[in-house]
MARLUMZA-699386 format. One line per 8 residues: number of its first residue (from 1); for each residue x, z negated, y of C-alpha. Coordinates in steps of 0.5 Angstrom, whole numbers, plus 2048, in hexadecimal, padded with zeros to 3 digits. Each point is the difference from the previous one (the first is absolute). Layout:
<batis>
NUM) X/Z/Y ~ ...
</batis>
This chain:
<batis>
1) 800/800/800 ~ 802/801/807 ~ 7FE/800/807 ~ 7FB/805/803 ~ 7FF/802/807 ~ 7FA/804/802 ~ 7FE/802/807 ~ 7F8/800/800
9) 7FD/804/806 ~ 7FB/7FD/804 ~ 7FC/806/800 ~ 7FE/7FE/7F9 ~ 7FE/7F9/801 ~ 7F8/801/7FF ~ 801/805/7FB ~ 7FE/7FC/7FA
17) 802/805/7FB ~ 807/801/803 ~ 801/7F8/800 ~ 7FE/7FF/7F9 ~ 804/806/7FE ~ 806/7FC/803 ~ 7FE/7FA/7FC ~ 800/804/7F9
25) 807/803/802 ~ 803/7F9/801 ~ 7FD/7FD/7FA ~ 803/805/7FC ~ 807/7FE/803 ~ 800/7F9/800 ~ 805/7FC/804 ~ 801/7FE/807
33) 7FD/805/805 ~ 801/800/808 ~ 7FA/805/803 ~ 802/801/807 ~ 7FA/802/804 ~ 7FF/804/806 ~ 7FA/7FF/805 ~ 7F9/803/7FF
41) 801/806/805 ~ 7F9/7FE/804 ~ 802/7F9/800 ~ 807/801/803 ~ 7FD/805/805 ~ 7FB/7FC/802 ~ 805/7FA/802 ~ 804/805/804
49) 7FA/802/804 ~ 7FE/7F9/802 ~ 807/7FF/802 ~ 801/806/804 ~ 7F9/7FE/803 ~ 801/7F9/801 ~ 802/800/807 ~ 7FA/804/802
57) 7FB/7FC/7FD ~ 7FF/7F9/7FE ~ 7FF/800/7F8 ~ 7FA/7FD/7FE ~ 801/7FB/7FB ~ 7F9/801/7FC ~ 801/808/800 ~ 807/7FF/7FD
65) 7FE/7FB/7FB ~ 7FB/805/7FE ~ 804/806/7FF ~ 805/7FC/7FC ~ 7FB/7FD/7FB ~ 7FD/808/7FF ~ 807/802/7FE ~ 800/7FB/7FA
73) 7F9/800/7FE ~ 7FF/808/800 ~ 806/800/7FB ~ 7FF/7FA/7FC ~ 7F8/7FF/800 ~ 801/7F9/801 ~ 800/7FB/805 ~ 807/7FF/804
81) 805/7FB/7FC ~ 803/7FA/804 ~ 807/803/801 ~ 7FD/806/803 ~ 7FC/7FC/805 ~ 806/7FC/802 ~ 804/806/801 ~ 7FA/803/804
89) 800/7FA/804 ~ 807/800/801 ~ 800/808/802 ~ 7FA/7FF/805 ~ 804/7FA/804 ~ 806/804/800 ~ 7FC/806/804 ~ 7FD/7FB/804
97) 806/7FD/802 ~ 803/806/802 ~ 7FA/802/804 ~ 801/7FA/804 ~ 807/800/801 ~ 800/807/802 ~ 806/803/7FD ~ 804/800/7F9
105) 807/801/7FD ~ 802/804/7FB ~ 801/7FA/7FB ~ 7F8/7FE/801 ~ 7FE/807/7FF ~ 803/800/7FA ~ 7FD/7FA/7FE ~ 7F9/802/801
113) 801/807/7FD ~ 802/7FC/7F9 ~ 7F9/7FD/800 ~ 7FE/807/7FD ~ 804/7FF/7FA ~ 7FF/7F9/7FF ~ 7F8/801/800 ~ 801/806/7FC
121) 803/7FC/7FB ~ 7FA/7FB/800 ~ 7FC/806/7FE ~ 804/803/7FB ~ 800/7F9/7FD ~ 7F9/7FF/800 ~ 7FF/807/7FC ~ 805/7FE/7FB
129) 7FD/7F9/7FE ~ 7FA/804/7FF ~ 803/804/7FA ~ 802/7F9/7FD ~ 807/801/803 ~ 804/7FA/803 ~ 805/802/805 ~ 803/7FC/806
137) 802/802/807 ~ 807/7FF/802 ~ 802/801/807 ~ 807/802/802 ~ 801/7F9/803 ~ 800/7FD/7F9 ~ 804/806/7FD ~ 806/7FF/806
145) 7FF/807/802 ~ 805/800/806 ~ 800/806/805 ~ 803/802/806 ~ 7FD/7FE/807 ~ 7FE/807/802 ~ 7F9/7FF/801 ~ 7FC/806/7FD
153) 806/803/7FD ~ 804/7FB/7FC ~ 804/801/7FA ~ 800/7FB/7FA ~ 806/7FC/7FF ~ 7FF/7FB/7FA ~ 7FB/7FD/7FC ~ 801/7F9/7FC
161) 801/802/7F9 ~ 801/7F9/7FD ~ 7F9/7FF/802 ~ 7FD/806/7FD ~ 804/7FF/7FA ~ 7FC/7F9/7FF ~ 7F9/803/801 ~ 7FC/800/7F9
169) 7FE/807/7FD ~ 7FA/802/804 ~ 7FD/805/805 ~ 802/7FF/807 ~ 7FD/804/806 ~ 805/800/806 ~ 7FE/803/807 ~ 804/806/802
177) 803/802/806 ~ 803/7F9/803 ~ 805/7FB/7FF ~ 803/7FA/803 ~ 806/800/805 ~ 805/7FA/7FF ~ 7FD/7FC/805 ~ 7F9/801/7FD
185) 7FC/805/804 ~ 7FC/805/7FD ~ 803/807/801 ~ 7FD/807/7FD ~ 804/805/7FD ~ 7FC/806/803 ~ 7F9/802/7FF ~ 7FE/801/7F9
193) 806/7FE/7FD ~ 7FE/7FD/7FA ~ 804/805/7FC ~ 806/7FE/803 ~ 7FF/7F8/7FF ~ 7FF/802/7F9 ~ 806/804/7FF ~ 804/7FA/803
201) 7FD/7FC/7FB ~ 802/805/7FA ~ 807/800/802 ~ 801/7F9/801 ~ 7FD/7FE/7FA ~ 804/806/7FD ~ 7F9/802/7FC ~ 800/807/7FC
209) 7FC/804/805 ~ 7FB/7FF/806 ~ 7F9/802/7FE ~ 7FB/803/806 ~ 7F9/7FF/7FE ~ 7FE/806/803 ~ 801/803/806 ~ 7FB/801/806
217) 803/807/800 ~ 803/803/7FA ~ 806/804/800 ~ 7FD/807/7FF ~ 804/806/801 ~ 7FC/802/807 ~ 7FA/7FC/804 ~ 7FA/801/7FB
225) 7FC/801/807 ~ 804/806/801 ~ 801/803/7F9 ~ 7FB/800/7FB ~ 802/7FB/7FA ~ 808/800/801 ~ 803/7FD/7FA ~ 803/7F9/800
233) 808/800/801 ~ 802/7FC/7F9 ~ 808/7FF/802 ~ 803/7FE/807 ~ 806/7FE/802 ~ 801/7FA/805 ~ 802/804/805 ~ 7FA/805/7FF
241) 7FB/7FA/800 ~ 803/7FD/806 ~ 7FF/807/804 ~ 7F9/801/7FD ~ 7FE/7F9/803 ~ 801/803/807 ~ 7FA/805/7FF ~ 7F9/7FF/801
249) 7FD/801/7F9 ~ 804/7FB/7FD ~ 800/7F8/800 ~ 807/7FE/7FD ~ 804/7FB/805 ~ 806/804/801 ~ 804/7F9/7FF ~ 7FE/7FF/7F9
257) 806/803/7FD ~ 805/7FC/804 ~ 801/7FA/7FC ~ 7FF/804/7F9 ~ 805/806/801 ~ 807/7FD/7FF ~ 7FD/7FC/7FA ~ 7FD/807/7FD
265) 7F9/7FC/7FF ~ 7FB/806/7FF ~ 7F9/800/804 ~ 7FA/802/7FC ~ 7F9/802/803 ~ 7FB/7FE/7FB ~ 7F9/803/7FF ~ 7FA/7FA/802
273) 7FA/803/7FD ~ 800/807/7FC ~ 805/7FE/7FC ~ 802/7F8/802 ~ 808/7FF/7FF ~ 802/807/7FF ~ 806/802/804 ~ 7FE/806/805
281) 807/800/804 ~ 807/7FD/7FE ~ 804/7FF/806 ~ 808/7FF/7FE ~ 807/802/802 ~ 800/806/7FB ~ 801/806/804 ~ 7FB/805/7FD
289) 800/807/803 ~ 7F9/803/7FE ~ 7FF/807/7FE ~ 7FD/802/806 ~ 805/7FC/804 ~ 7FB/7FD/805 ~ 7FC/7FA/7FE ~ 7FB/7FF/806
297) 7FE/804/806 ~ 7FE/7FA/805 ~ 7FD/800/807 ~ 7FF/7FB/805 ~ 7FC/800/807 ~ 804/7FA/803 ~ 805/803/804 ~ 802/803/807
305) 806/804/801 ~ 804/7FE/806 ~ 805/806/802 ~ 806/7FF/805 ~ 803/807/801 ~ 806/803/804 ~ 806/804/7FF ~ 804/7FA/801
313) 7FD/7FC/7FB ~ 805/801/7FA ~ 806/7FF/805 ~ 7FE/7FA/803 ~ 802/7FA/7FC ~ 7FC/7FA/800 ~ 7F9/803/801 ~ 7FD/7FE/7F9
321) 803/7F9/800 ~ 7FD/7FE/807 ~ 7F9/803/7FE ~ 800/7FD/7F9 ~ 802/7F9/803 ~ 7FB/800/805 ~ 7FA/802/7FB ~ 803/7FA/7FC
329) 800/7FB/805 ~ 7F8/802/802 ~ 7FE/7FF/7F9 ~ 7FF/808/7FF ~ 802/803/7F9 ~ 803/806/7FF ~ 7FD/804/7FA ~ 806/805/800
337) 805/804/804 ~ 801/807/800 ~ 805/803/805 ~ 804/807/802 ~ 805/801/805 ~ 7FA/801/806 ~ 7FB/7FB/7FD ~ 7FF/7F9/7FD
345) 7F9/7FF/7FD ~ 7FD/7FA/7FE ~ 7FB/7FF/7FB ~ 7FC/7F9/803 ~ 7F9/7FD/7FE ~ 7FA/803/803 ~ 7FE/7FA/804 ~ 807/7FF/803
353) 802/807/803 ~ 7FD/7FF/807 ~ 804/7F9/800 ~ 806/803/7FE ~ 800/806/805 ~ 7FF/7FC/806 ~ 806/7FB/7FD ~ 805/806/7FF
361) 7FE/804/807 ~ 803/7F9/803 ~ 807/801/7FD ~ 802/806/804 ~ 804/805/7FC ~ 803/805/805 ~ 801/805/7FA ~ 7F9/7FF/7FD
369) 7FC/805/804 ~ 7F9/7FF/7FD ~ 7FD/7FA/7FC ~ 7F9/801/7FE ~ 7FB/7FE/7FA ~ 7FD/804/7FB ~ 7F9/7FD/7FE ~ 7FB/803/7FB
377) 806/801/7FB ~ 800/7FE/7F8 ~ 806/7FF/7FC ~ 801/804/7F9 ~ 805/7FD/7FB ~ 802/804/7FA ~ 803/7FB/7FB ~ 804/800/7FA
385) 807/7FF/7FE ~ 804/806/7FF ~ 7FE/804/806 ~ 807/801/802 ~ 803/802/7FA ~ 7FA/805/7FE ~ 800/807/803 ~ 7FA/803/804
393) 7FC/7F9/801 ~ 800/801/807 ~ 7FF/807/800 ~ 7FA/7FF/7FC ~ 7FD/7FB/805 ~ 801/804/806 ~ 7FD/806/7FC ~ 7FA/7FC/7FF
401) 7FF/7FE/807 ~ 801/807/803 ~ 7FC/804/7FB ~ 7FA/7FB/802 ~ 802/801/808 ~ 802/7F9/801 ~ 805/7FF/806 ~ 805/7FA/7FE
409) 801/7FC/807 ~ 806/7FD/7FD ~ 804/800/7F9 ~ 806/7FC/7FD ~ 803/7FF/7F9 ~ 807/7FF/7FD ~ 800/7F8/803 ~ 7FE/7FE/7F9
417) 800/804/7F9 ~ 7F8/7FE/7FF ~ 7FC/802/806 ~ 7FF/806/805 ~ 7FC/7FE/806 ~ 7FB/805/804 ~ 7FD/7FE/806 ~ 7FA/805/801
425) 7F9/7FF/805 ~ 7FB/7FC/7FD ~ 7FB/805/800 ~ 805/804/7FB ~ 801/7F9/7FC ~ 7FC/802/7FA ~ 801/807/7FF ~ 808/7FE/800
433) 7FF/7FB/7FB ~ 7FB/805/7FB ~ 805/806/801 ~ 806/7FC/7FE ~ 7FD/7FD/7FB ~ 7FD/806/7FD ~ 807/803/801 ~ 804/7FB/7FB
441) 7FA/7FE/7FC ~ 7FB/806/7FF ~ 805/806/800 ~ 805/800/7FA ~ 807/7FD/802 ~ 805/805/801 ~ 805/7FB/803 ~ 807/800/7FC
449) 801/7F9/7FE ~ 807/7FD/801 ~ 7FE/7F8/7FF ~ 7FE/7FC/7FB ~ 7FF/7FA/7FD
</batis>
C-alpha cells in the first residue's frame, strides 16, 4: 500500500455519480488518500464578486447567509452542517469588517477567498458521508504546508512530513490553493491552483503518481466548441501540458509540473463518469513525438498586442529591459515577447493592455517612433514536440491559413521545440483553428518525420 494524492475538481461537487465513483475507486486502492479539493466555481465567483463590490454597497447579512445556505442545500439536499454554518458566519463577518474599514490588504483578500475551498470541503464531506464513507477534512495549517508570502501567487516551500507519517489510514480532504506563511498567515498560490497543491504534496510524500480526478476542460486536440468531436490527447510531456495550460480551453494549472518534473513522477488525468478511473491522459517526462508532430491547436482571446516600432529598436541597448522592468513593477504579466530589428511585440493579457500602453508611453524612448496597442486579436498556439526537427511543419501551418484567406498579424517560432504562435484578428480565430486542425489531423500526413520516442 502507498499514499495516493488525488485532485478533485470543485465543479464535480454536487454530481453524486462522480462522488460515488471516487469512493468506489478509493475502496479498490486501500491506504491513505489525500484528496485535494478545489472550490466550487460558482461559490468562488460569488465570493470574489462580493469582495469587489463591498466598497460600493454594505453587505446584507441575511442575504449573504441565505446564499451560502443555498450552496449547501442545493448540492446536499439536507440542512447545513454545524461546521458549514460556523465557516459561513466567519466569512460574512470578514466581509462586513472589510466594508466598515473601507480597505483590505492582499493578505486579507487571500484569507477571504480561501473560504470558497473551506466551504466546498464541507459540502463534499456531507456528500461523501451520505455514501457511507467517513473521510475527514485536514487543513494546510494542520499539514504544516508552508508557502512564501507572495500573496495571491505564493510558492510552496515545505510540509510537515513527520505529522503526515503519523496519520492513520483514511481519506483526507485538503482544501487546495493555499498554504501558510512562516508567521502563520493564510496565503494563496493562485486561482484554482489545487493542481499545484496536489503536485507539491505528491512530490513531498514521494508517491508513485499524481491523479487528477477529471478536468473541467480536458486535453483535447482542439477546442470542442470550434472543432467537432476532437480526440483526447493521450500522452503529453510536462512542457507540452504547461504550454497548453495558458490557453482558454484547458483547465490545468501551469505550475503543476514544477514539483514533479525533476522527480519524474507522472500525472494521470482520470475519467470520472464514462469509465471511472480510466486514464484519459498521461503527462510525464517522456518526449513522445506524435506521428502528426502537432498534438494540439490551441487558442486564447485573452491577449492584447503592445508594439514598439522604430528603425533603431534593434540597435539601442536596454529598451526591452526597461519595458519589462516597468511592467513587472506594475504587476503586469507578459505572456510572450516576439522581436525583430525594428519592432518589439509584447503579448499581454487583454485586461492589462491599456494600462501597459500608458505606462510605456511615459518611459520616453528616443529610438522608438511609435508605441501602439493592437486589440481584438487572438493567439493561436500549435503545440507538439519535434516541430523544429521535422520538415514542413511551419509551411503546413502557414499554407493552411493562407488558403483560407486569413491574415496573420504576428507569428513566432523557434524559441521552443514545441510551439509556434500566430496572432490573428479575433474574427479569424475559429477559422484559423479549424484550418490548421484540418491540415494536420484530417488530411493524410506528408511530413517526413525525423524525431521519435
